[in-house]
Structure formats: structure tokens, C-alpha cells
C-alpha positions as CSV (number, residue, x, y, z in Angstrom):
1,M,118.2,103.2,94.3
2,T,118.3,106.0,91.7
3,D,116.6,109.4,92.0
4,R,113.5,109.9,89.8
5,P,114.3,112.2,86.9
6,R,112.8,115.6,87.2
7,P,110.7,117.0,84.4
8,Q,112.4,119.4,82.0
9,I,111.7,122.9,83.1
10,S,113.6,125.1,80.6
11,S,111.9,126.5,77.6
12,R,112.4,124.6,74.3
13,K,113.4,127.7,72.4
14,Q,113.3,131.5,72.7
15,P,111.1,133.5,70.3
16,K,113.1,135.3,67.7
17,Q,110.3,137.0,65.7
18,A,107.6,139.5,66.8
19,R,104.9,137.0,66.0
20,S,106.6,134.3,68.1
21,A,107.1,136.7,71.0
22,E,103.4,137.7,70.9
23,L,102.5,134.0,71.0
24,V,104.7,133.3,74.0
25,A,103.3,136.5,75.7
26,A,99.7,135.2,75.1
27,I,100.6,131.8,76.5
28,L,102.1,133.2,79.6
29,Q,99.1,135.6,80.2
30,A,96.8,132.7,79.8
31,A,98.9,130.7,82.2
32,I,98.6,133.4,84.8
33,Q,94.8,133.4,84.5
34,V,94.6,129.6,84.6
35,L,96.9,129.4,87.6
36,A,95.0,132.0,89.5
37,K,91.7,130.3,88.8
38,E,92.6,126.6,89.0
39,G,95.7,126.5,91.2
40,A,98.8,124.5,90.6
41,Q,97.1,121.1,91.1
42,R,94.6,121.6,88.2
43,F,97.0,123.6,86.1
44,T,97.4,121.8,82.7
45,T,99.0,122.7,79.3
46,A,95.6,121.9,77.7
47,R,93.8,124.5,79.8
48,V,96.5,127.1,79.1
49,A,96.2,126.4,75.3
50,E,92.5,126.7,75.5
51,K,92.6,130.0,77.4
52,A,95.2,131.4,75.0
53,G,93.1,130.4,72.0
54,V,96.0,128.3,70.5
55,S,96.7,124.7,69.9
56,V,98.4,122.5,72.4
57,G,101.1,121.9,69.8
58,S,101.8,125.7,69.6
59,V,102.4,125.7,73.4
60,Y,104.7,122.7,73.1
61,Q,106.9,124.6,70.6
62,Y,108.1,126.7,73.5
63,F,107.2,124.8,76.7
64,P,107.7,121.0,76.9
65,N,105.3,120.5,79.8
66,K,103.3,122.4,82.4
67,A,106.3,122.5,84.7
68,S,108.2,124.6,82.2
69,I,105.3,127.0,82.0
70,L,105.1,127.3,85.8
71,F,108.9,127.7,86.0
72,R,108.8,130.6,83.5
73,L,106.1,132.3,85.5
74,Q,108.2,131.8,88.6
75,T,111.4,133.1,87.1
76,D,109.6,136.2,85.8
77,E,108.3,136.7,89.4
78,W,111.8,136.3,90.8
79,K,113.1,138.9,88.4
80,Q,110.3,141.3,89.2
81,T,110.9,140.9,92.9
82,T,114.7,141.4,92.5
83,D,114.2,144.5,90.4
84,M,111.6,145.8,92.9
85,M,114.0,145.3,95.8
86,R,116.9,146.9,94.0
87,G,114.9,149.8,92.9
88,A,113.6,150.5,96.4
89,L,116.8,150.0,98.3
90,E,119.0,151.9,95.8
91,A,116.6,154.8,95.2
92,P,118.8,158.0,95.0
93,G,118.3,160.9,97.2
94,K,116.4,159.1,100.0
95,P,117.8,158.1,103.5
96,P,118.4,154.4,103.9
97,L,115.7,153.7,106.4
98,E,113.1,155.5,104.3
99,R,114.1,153.3,101.4
100,L,113.7,150.2,103.5
101,R,110.3,151.4,104.7
102,N,109.3,151.9,101.1
103,L,110.6,148.4,100.2
104,V,108.4,146.8,102.8
105,H,105.2,148.6,101.6
106,V,105.9,147.8,98.0
107,F,106.6,144.2,98.8
108,V,103.4,143.8,100.9
109,Q,101.3,145.5,98.2
110,S,102.8,143.2,95.6
111,E,102.0,140.1,97.6
112,C,98.4,141.3,98.3
113,E,97.7,142.1,94.6
114,E,98.6,138.6,93.4
115,V,97.3,136.3,96.2
116,E,96.0,133.5,93.9
117,M,99.0,133.3,91.7
118,R,101.6,133.6,94.5
119,G,99.9,130.8,96.5
120,A,99.8,128.5,93.4
121,L,103.4,129.2,92.6
122,D,104.3,128.2,96.1
123,D,102.5,124.9,95.6
124,A,104.5,124.3,92.5
125,A,107.8,125.3,94.0
126,P,109.1,121.7,94.6
127,L,109.4,121.4,90.8
128,Y,112.2,123.9,90.5
129,R,113.3,124.8,94.0
130,N,116.9,123.7,93.4
131,A,117.1,124.9,89.8
132,P,120.2,127.1,88.9
133,E,117.8,129.9,88.1
134,A,116.4,129.7,91.7
135,Q,119.9,129.9,93.1
136,E,120.8,132.9,90.9
137,A,117.6,134.7,92.0
138,R,118.4,134.1,95.6
139,A,122.0,135.3,95.1
140,A,120.8,138.5,93.3
141,V,118.5,139.3,96.3
142,Q,121.3,138.6,98.7
143,E,123.7,140.8,96.9
144,T,121.2,143.7,97.0
145,I,120.5,143.3,100.7
146,D,124.3,143.0,101.5
147,K,125.0,146.2,99.6
148,F,122.2,148.0,101.6
149,M,123.5,146.7,104.9
150,L,127.0,147.9,104.2
151,E,125.6,151.3,103.5
152,V,123.4,151.3,106.7
153,W,126.0,149.8,109.0
154,P,129.4,150.6,107.5
155,G,131.2,150.3,110.9
156,A,129.6,147.0,111.9
157,N,131.3,143.7,111.5
158,A,130.4,141.4,108.7
159,D,128.6,138.9,110.9
160,A,126.3,141.5,112.3
161,R,125.4,142.9,108.9
162,T,124.8,139.3,107.6
163,M,122.5,138.5,110.5
164,A,120.5,141.7,110.0
165,G,120.2,141.1,106.3
166,D,119.0,137.5,106.9
167,M,116.5,138.8,109.5
168,I,115.0,141.2,106.9
169,L,114.8,138.7,104.1
170,T,113.4,135.9,106.3
171,T,110.8,138.2,107.8
172,L,109.8,139.5,104.3
173,S,109.5,136.0,103.0
174,T,107.5,134.7,105.9
175,M,105.2,137.7,105.9
176,G,104.8,137.4,102.1
177,K,103.5,133.8,102.5
178,H,101.2,134.9,105.4
179,V,99.5,137.8,103.5
180,S,99.3,135.6,100.4
181,N,97.1,133.1,102.2
182,T,94.1,135.5,102.4
183,A,93.0,138.6,100.4
184,R,93.8,141.7,102.4
185,T,92.2,145.2,102.1
186,P,94.5,148.1,101.3
187,A,94.1,149.3,105.0
188,E,95.2,145.9,106.2
189,A,98.1,145.8,103.8
190,R,99.3,149.2,105.1
191,T,99.0,148.0,108.7
192,Y,101.1,145.0,108.0
193,G,103.7,147.2,106.1
194,D,103.8,149.8,108.9
195,A,104.4,147.2,111.6
196,I,107.1,145.3,109.8
197,A,108.8,148.6,108.7
198,D,108.7,149.9,112.2
199,M,110.4,146.7,113.5
200,F,113.1,146.8,110.8
201,C,113.9,150.5,111.3
202,A,114.0,150.2,115.2
203,Y,116.4,147.3,114.9
204,L,118.7,149.0,112.5
205,E,118.6,152.3,114.3
206,Q,120.3,150.6,117.3
207,G,123.4,150.1,115.3
208,L,123.6,153.6,113.8
């Protein structure tokens, strides 16, 4: 028995001219709106094209199917999350635990602001969970947290640092899915952020 072939998820080509880049940007913006409104199950290339005000053929120039559009949205989200984590944890002039606390609050706020799209992307995740880009994104996040843990716990053994880093990433991921299930008020988002940040900081302070 052979495995069913997975749909192509990479873009057909990259835009090289300003007009092409603007077209791709319009398609992706339309895709975000369709995804947020319709969800992953009702997300179609035709709906994206209609929302963007272009022909389906124009979309197919750059994206061979709906999976490739969703994958592009997901890779953009991965990059945004990685850059956000790196910016928070490597912020110069701030103590490590203050940087960690800021990361938690920024992360929670980000998840709350894009509830519809995050949930829909989670629904579409099986399409590209094992893609090389997914592995690269996870590796980039892991590298960032490993570097931070080495700074916070320079005298600890590698296993202890790895376990602490895994605890932080796993908790953030789980919490992100939880807060993405329902719209939260700013006050609720702050409460979640404070609780998680307090837990992380109390745990790490034991090893300082």
C-alpha cells in the first residue's frame, strides 16, 4: 500500500517585479480575510480570487492550490512568531526575566488579536505539519530559547536547561491554542500573561 501523494504546497514562482509583488500581497491579504471569515474547511482559491478582485488564473500563477496559499500564510506566521520571540528575548539592556515576561505578554496579545486566523491555520496544519519549512521554523524557535536558557542558567547542566526550555515552549504553545479558541478582552489577556509569566519566572528563579 502506497501513501497518498500530498498536494504541492510551495509557491509556483516568486514575484520579481513590483506589480507582481503587489498582486501576491493582495492575494495574501484576501486569503487572510477569507480564512478568518470562512475557516479552513470553506477556504477556496475561488473565494480568495473573488475577494482580491483578480481572476483565479492570476492566483494560480503563484499558488497551485489552496494548500499552497494556506502554507504561505502559515510560513509568514512562523517567521513573525520567530522574529517576535527573538526580539523579546534578545532585547538589549533588560534583565533576562523581564525579557521573558515581555515575551509572554506579546505572545498572548498576538494570539488574541488573530483568533479566527490562528484557529483556521491550526485546522489546516495537517497539510504541511512535516514540511521542511515547518522543521526549520521549529529549529529557529528552539535555537532562540536555547540561547536564552544558556544566558539565564549558565551554570546548569544541559539537560536542565533543555527541560526548562521545553517547558516554556510547550506551555506557550498550549496556552496559545487555548486563548485562540475564544475572543479575550485586553484585561483577560493581561491576566493570562501575568499568570504564565509569574510561573515561568518563579521556576527559573529557583536555578539562579
